C-alpha positions as CSV (number, residue, x, y, z in Angstrom):
1,M,23.3,10.6,-2.5
2,K,22.4,8.9,-5.7
3,I,19.3,6.8,-4.8
4,A,17.8,4.4,-7.3
5,L,14.2,3.2,-6.4
6,V,13.2,0.0,-8.2
7,I,9.5,-1.1,-9.0
8,L,7.9,-2.9,-12.0
9,H,5.5,-0.1,-12.8
10,A,5.7,3.5,-11.7
11,D,2.0,4.2,-11.9
12,P,0.3,5.9,-9.0
13,A,-3.1,4.8,-10.1
14,R,-2.3,1.4,-9.2
15,G,-1.9,2.5,-5.5
16,G,0.1,1.0,-2.6
17,A,3.9,0.6,-3.6
18,E,3.4,2.3,-7.0
19,R,2.2,5.5,-5.6
20,Y,4.6,5.3,-2.7
21,T,7.5,5.1,-5.0
22,V,6.5,8.1,-7.2
23,D,5.8,10.1,-4.2
24,L,9.1,9.2,-2.6
25,A,11.1,10.0,-5.7
26,N,9.7,13.5,-5.7
27,A,10.2,14.1,-2.1
28,L,13.8,12.8,-2.1
29,A,14.4,15.3,-5.0
30,R,12.9,18.2,-3.0
31,R,15.5,17.2,-0.3
32,G,18.3,17.6,-2.6
33,Q,18.9,14.0,-3.3
34,E,19.6,12.6,-6.6
35,A,16.7,10.2,-7.0
36,R,15.5,8.2,-10.0
37,V,12.9,5.3,-10.4
38,I,13.8,2.2,-12.4
39,A,10.8,0.5,-13.9
40,T,9.3,-0.9,-17.0
41,S,6.5,1.8,-17.3
42,F,5.8,5.2,-16.1
43,T,3.1,8.0,-15.9
44,E,3.6,11.7,-16.3
45,E,3.7,12.3,-12.7
46,L,7.3,11.8,-12.5
47,P,9.9,14.1,-14.5
48,A,11.3,12.5,-17.4
49,A,14.9,13.1,-16.0
50,M,14.0,10.8,-13.0
51,R,12.8,8.0,-15.1
52,V,15.0,4.8,-16.1
53,T,12.9,2.5,-18.3
54,L,13.9,-1.1,-18.5
55,D,12.6,-3.3,-21.4
56,A,11.4,-6.3,-19.9
57,R,10.1,-8.8,-22.7
58,G,8.5,-12.3,-22.4
59,F,5.5,-14.4,-23.2
60,T,4.5,-14.8,-19.6
61,R,4.3,-12.5,-16.4
62,A,7.1,-14.9,-15.0
63,G,9.2,-14.4,-18.1
64,R,8.7,-10.8,-18.0
65,Y,9.8,-10.5,-14.6
66,Q,12.9,-12.6,-15.2
67,S,13.7,-10.4,-18.1
68,F,13.2,-7.3,-15.6
69,L,15.8,-8.8,-13.4
70,D,18.3,-9.2,-16.2
71,A,17.9,-5.7,-17.4
72,L,18.3,-4.4,-13.9
73,D,21.4,-6.2,-13.2
74,A,22.8,-5.0,-16.4
75,H,21.8,-1.5,-15.7
76,L,23.1,-1.4,-12.2
77,A,26.5,-2.9,-13.2
78,T,27.3,0.3,-15.4
79,N,25.2,2.9,-13.4
80,P,26.3,2.6,-9.8
81,D,24.2,4.2,-7.1
82,D,24.7,4.9,-3.4
83,I,21.5,3.3,-2.5
84,V,19.4,0.7,-4.4
85,H,16.0,0.8,-2.8
86,A,13.9,-2.2,-4.1
87,M,10.1,-2.5,-3.7
88,L,9.9,-6.0,-5.0
89,P,12.4,-8.9,-4.9
90,V,15.6,-8.4,-6.9
91,R,19.0,-10.0,-7.0
92,G,20.7,-7.3,-5.2
93,C,19.9,-4.2,-3.4
94,D,20.9,-2.1,-0.2
95,V,17.3,-1.8,1.1
96,Y,14.3,-4.2,0.4
97,H,10.9,-2.7,1.1
98,P,8.1,-5.4,0.6
99,H,4.9,-3.3,0.6
100,A,2.5,-6.2,-0.1
101,G,4.4,-8.4,2.4
102,I,7.1,-11.0,2.2
103,A,6.9,-12.8,-1.2
104,A,7.6,-16.1,0.5
105,G,4.3,-15.8,2.4
106,A,2.3,-15.6,-0.8
107,T,3.3,-19.0,-2.2
108,S,1.5,-22.0,-0.9
109,G,-0.6,-24.8,-2.5
110,W,-2.1,-24.1,-5.8
111,S,-1.1,-20.5,-5.9
112,A,2.5,-21.6,-6.9
113,F,1.0,-23.6,-9.8
114,F,-1.4,-20.9,-11.0
115,N,1.0,-18.0,-10.4
116,P,4.6,-18.8,-11.4
117,R,5.7,-15.1,-11.2
118,R,4.7,-15.2,-7.6
119,T,7.1,-18.4,-7.2
120,A,9.8,-16.6,-8.9
121,M,9.6,-13.6,-6.8
122,A,9.6,-15.9,-3.8
123,E,12.7,-17.7,-4.8
124,T,14.5,-14.3,-5.7
125,E,13.6,-13.1,-2.4
126,R,14.8,-16.2,-0.6
127,A,18.2,-15.9,-2.5
128,L,18.4,-12.2,-1.4
129,L,17.6,-12.6,2.2
130,T,19.5,-15.7,2.9
131,A,22.8,-14.3,1.4
132,A,25.8,-13.7,3.5
133,N,25.4,-10.0,3.5
134,P,21.5,-9.3,3.0
135,P,20.0,-5.9,2.5
136,V,18.2,-4.0,5.3
137,V,14.6,-5.1,5.2
138,L,12.1,-2.3,5.8
139,S,8.9,-3.5,7.5
140,L,5.9,-1.2,7.2
141,S,4.7,-2.1,10.8
142,E,5.3,-4.5,13.6
143,Y,2.7,-6.8,12.1
144,S,4.6,-6.8,8.9
145,K,7.9,-7.4,10.8
146,A,6.6,-10.3,12.5
147,D,5.8,-11.8,9.1
148,V,9.3,-11.3,7.9
149,L,10.8,-13.0,10.9
150,R,8.5,-15.9,10.5
151,H,10.0,-16.7,7.0
152,Y,13.6,-15.4,7.7
153,P,14.3,-15.9,11.4
154,N,18.1,-15.8,10.9
155,L,18.1,-12.0,9.7
156,P,20.3,-10.0,12.0
157,P,18.5,-7.6,14.1
158,E,20.4,-4.7,12.5
159,K,18.9,-5.8,9.1
160,L,15.5,-5.3,10.3
161,V,14.0,-1.8,10.5
162,T,10.4,-0.8,11.1
163,L,9.4,2.2,9.0
164,F,5.7,3.0,9.6
165,N,3.8,4.2,6.5
166,A,3.3,8.0,6.2
167,V,1.1,10.6,4.6
168,D,1.8,13.8,2.8
169,L,-0.2,16.0,5.2
170,D,-0.1,18.9,2.8
171,R,-2.0,16.9,0.1
172,F,-4.2,14.9,2.3
173,R,-6.2,17.7,4.1
174,P,-9.7,17.4,5.5
175,S,-12.2,18.7,3.0
176,R,-15.5,18.1,1.5
177,A,-14.9,20.2,-1.6
178,R,-15.6,17.6,-4.2
179,R,-18.3,15.7,-2.5
180,G,-21.3,16.9,-4.5
181,E,-19.3,16.4,-7.7
182,I,-18.3,12.8,-7.0
183,L,-21.8,11.9,-5.5
184,S,-23.6,13.2,-8.5
185,R,-21.3,11.5,-10.7
186,F,-22.2,8.1,-9.5
187,G,-25.9,8.7,-8.7
188,I,-25.5,8.7,-4.8
189,P,-27.7,11.2,-3.0
190,D,-26.1,13.7,-0.8
191,T,-28.1,12.6,2.1
192,C,-26.3,9.2,2.3
193,V,-23.7,8.1,4.5
194,V,-21.0,7.1,2.2
195,A,-18.5,4.2,3.1
196,L,-15.4,4.3,0.7
197,I,-13.2,1.3,-0.1
198,I,-10.1,1.8,-2.2
199,A,-8.3,-1.4,-3.3
200,N,-6.6,-3.1,-6.2
201,D,-6.8,-6.6,-5.0
202,F,-10.4,-7.0,-4.3
203,A,-10.2,-10.5,-2.9
204,R,-7.4,-9.9,-0.3
205,K,-8.8,-6.3,0.5
206,G,-12.2,-7.8,1.3
207,L,-14.5,-6.0,-1.2
208,M,-17.1,-8.8,-1.5
209,E,-17.2,-8.7,2.4
210,A,-17.7,-5.0,2.4
211,M,-20.5,-5.5,-0.2
212,R,-22.2,-8.2,1.7
213,A,-22.0,-6.2,5.0
214,T,-23.7,-3.2,3.2
215,A,-26.6,-5.5,2.0
216,A,-26.8,-6.8,5.6
217,V,-27.2,-3.4,7.0
218,N,-30.1,-3.0,4.6
219,D,-30.4,0.8,5.2
220,P,-31.2,3.3,2.5
221,R,-29.1,5.9,4.1
222,L,-25.8,3.8,3.5
223,A,-23.9,3.7,0.2
224,L,-20.8,1.8,-0.6
225,L,-18.3,3.7,-3.1
226,V,-15.7,1.4,-4.6
227,L,-12.5,2.7,-6.1
228,G,-10.0,0.2,-7.6
229,K,-8.5,-1.0,-10.7
230,Q,-9.6,-4.5,-11.4
231,D,-12.0,-6.7,-13.3
232,L,-15.4,-5.8,-11.8
233,T,-17.5,-8.4,-13.7
234,L,-18.0,-10.6,-10.7
235,Y,-18.7,-7.8,-8.3
236,R,-21.1,-5.9,-10.6
237,R,-23.1,-9.1,-11.0
238,E,-23.1,-9.6,-7.1
239,A,-24.1,-6.0,-6.7
240,E,-27.1,-6.3,-9.1
241,K,-28.2,-9.1,-6.9
242,M,-28.1,-6.9,-3.9
243,R,-29.6,-3.7,-5.4
244,R,-32.8,-4.0,-3.4
245,V,-30.9,-3.9,-0.1
246,A,-27.5,-2.2,-0.9
247,R,-26.5,1.1,-2.9
248,I,-23.2,0.2,-4.4
249,A,-21.3,2.4,-6.9
250,F,-18.2,1.3,-8.9
251,A,-15.8,4.2,-9.7
252,G,-13.0,2.5,-11.4
253,S,-9.5,3.8,-10.9
254,A,-8.0,7.3,-10.3
255,A,-4.7,8.6,-10.1
256,D,-5.7,11.1,-7.3
257,P,-8.1,9.5,-4.8
258,R,-8.5,12.7,-2.7
259,P,-12.0,13.6,-4.2
260,F,-13.1,10.3,-3.2
261,Y,-12.0,10.6,0.4
262,Q,-13.7,14.1,0.3
263,A,-16.9,12.5,-0.9
264,A,-16.9,9.8,2.0
265,D,-18.1,9.8,5.5
266,F,-16.0,6.7,6.7
267,F,-13.5,4.2,5.2
268,V,-13.9,0.4,5.1
269,L,-11.2,-2.2,4.3
270,P,-11.9,-5.7,5.8
271,T,-8.4,-6.8,4.4
272,K,-7.2,-10.3,5.3
273,H,-3.5,-9.3,5.0
274,D,-2.0,-5.9,4.6
275,P,1.4,-4.8,6.0
276,C,0.4,-1.2,6.5
277,S,-2.4,0.1,4.2
278,L,-1.5,3.6,2.9
279,V,-5.1,4.1,2.1
280,V,-6.2,3.7,5.7
281,L,-3.6,6.2,6.9
282,E,-4.7,8.7,4.2
283,A,-8.4,8.2,5.4
284,L,-7.4,8.8,9.0
285,A,-5.4,12.0,7.8
286,M,-8.5,13.4,6.2
287,G,-10.7,12.7,9.2
288,L,-12.5,9.7,8.1
289,P,-13.2,6.9,10.8
290,V,-11.9,3.6,9.5
291,I,-13.3,0.0,9.7
292,S,-10.5,-2.5,9.3
293,T,-8.9,-5.7,10.7
294,R,-6.2,-6.7,13.0
295,F,-4.5,-8.2,9.8
296,N,-3.8,-4.6,8.7
297,G,-0.5,-3.1,10.2
298,A,-2.0,0.5,9.7
299,C,-4.5,-0.3,12.5
300,E,-1.5,-0.3,14.9
301,I,-2.0,3.7,15.0
302,M,-5.8,3.2,15.8
303,T,-7.7,2.7,19.0
304,D,-10.6,0.3,18.4
305,G,-14.0,2.3,19.1
306,V,-12.1,5.7,19.0
307,H,-11.0,6.0,15.4
308,G,-13.1,3.4,13.9
309,Y,-13.2,-0.2,14.5
310,V,-10.4,-3.0,14.3
311,L,-12.2,-6.2,13.8
312,P,-10.8,-9.7,14.7
313,D,-12.1,-11.6,11.6
314,P,-12.3,-10.0,8.2
315,R,-14.7,-12.7,6.9
316,D,-17.2,-11.8,9.6
317,I,-20.0,-10.1,7.8
318,A,-22.1,-9.7,10.9
319,A,-19.3,-7.8,12.7
320,I,-18.6,-5.4,9.5
321,S,-22.2,-4.7,9.1
322,D,-22.5,-3.9,12.8
323,A,-19.7,-1.5,12.5
324,M,-21.1,-0.1,9.5
325,R,-24.4,0.2,11.3
326,K,-22.8,2.2,14.1
327,M,-21.3,4.6,11.5
328,L,-24.7,5.8,10.5
329,D,-24.9,7.7,13.9
330,D,-23.9,11.2,13.0
331,A,-22.8,12.1,16.4
332,R,-20.6,9.0,16.9
333,R,-19.1,9.5,13.6
334,A,-18.2,13.2,14.2
335,Q,-16.5,12.3,17.5
336,M,-14.4,9.6,15.7
337,A,-13.6,12.0,12.9
338,A,-12.2,14.5,15.5
339,A,-10.1,11.8,17.0
340,C,-8.7,10.9,13.6
341,L,-7.5,14.4,12.9
342,E,-5.6,14.3,16.2
343,L,-3.4,11.5,14.7
344,R,-2.2,13.7,11.9
345,P,1.1,14.7,13.4
346,R,2.0,11.2,13.9
347,L,1.3,10.4,10.3
348,S,3.8,13.1,9.0
349,Y,5.6,12.2,5.8
350,E,8.5,14.3,6.7
351,Q,9.1,12.4,9.8
352,H,9.0,9.2,7.7
353,L,11.4,10.8,5.2
354,N,13.9,11.8,8.0
355,R,13.9,8.2,9.3
356,L,14.5,6.7,5.7
357,L,17.3,9.0,5.1
358,E,18.9,7.8,8.3
359,V,18.6,4.2,7.2
360,Y,20.3,5.2,3.7
361,Q,23.1,7.0,5.7
362,S,23.7,3.9,8.0
363,V,23.9,1.5,4.9
364,V,26.5,3.8,3.3
365,A,28.4,4.0,6.6
366,A,28.4,0.3,7.0
367,R,29.5,-0.2,3.4
368,T,32.4,2.0,4.0
369,Q,33.4,0.2,7.1
370,A,33.0,-3.2,5.5
371,S,35.0,-2.2,2.4
372,S,38.3,-2.4,4.5
373,S,37.5,-6.0,5.4
374,G,36.4,-6.9,1.8
375,T,32.8,-7.5,2.6
376,A,30.7,-7.6,-0.6
377,R,27.7,-5.3,-1.4
378,P,24.6,-7.2,-1.0
């Protein structure tokens, strides 16, 4: 099959959907599929032959998004594919895969005024999913699927597929090989119990809550290591205020997060909304117990108290700090780590890819059947 994967930026360092798209393109190619990524920018992790670069110009982010949509429409009109798999709202596709959640759910109150691109994305999504023949919507979890149905209750059941996120188990193997190097680089003593947070939307993913919880634990054995690509000014200022009671190190961004997992003892992500956090699944696959929240679809694979802690309120600093304090117990942490490793078969990327290819094949079959009745492609 000829498969087009659509995303604004094919940059794995951004995490989430960007990293998933590059990994998926390479995995599909290994399976013999003719995959390519359509985006405005790329890194070297994707072969040049698999890149289609669109020129999206504009003075604002909203203007560049609309320019991207225009360029995408023009490209697809002259370069047809068997499957168009979009990671963001577009005007037409076969599979819509909203990694950060439904766009309609992110526009309310002042956010619509201050973020016109988000509003434009929500409007594009609404037109896409209320069309006579909408695309298949891939939900990363049951939590995510419930959000889709909240905003689009009239989507036909056959257009809703839950495809739980997965991990490349060959890449994300349990290891401590880079621990000493990473801790030395950021001035963290090897005797510390290291909590890792990886995020690129610090406010939504709960970085400030994780920092305040670290300060509330007030134990020199605990260190918080932060990996993420965002302006750190506010967070560095807060960390400086907390320096007497909290050891916090900011690592910036990294294309490959594996050395940071190897350096950590547990993972923390007190997210306020996450359809299915890939970093949580990677942490579990590498044997790291996880502290996250019920607002994270990735926690559907976890058992609270066995693989870590699934908290009811992402803003409850006392609960986060209590969970962190429990992670300082070496025996408890070792027991949880062993339980996390038992989850690895359920996180298999190959299983995820098999299911996705089944979805692609069902879309092509449905289109072939519909062509005789004149039903238009979404």
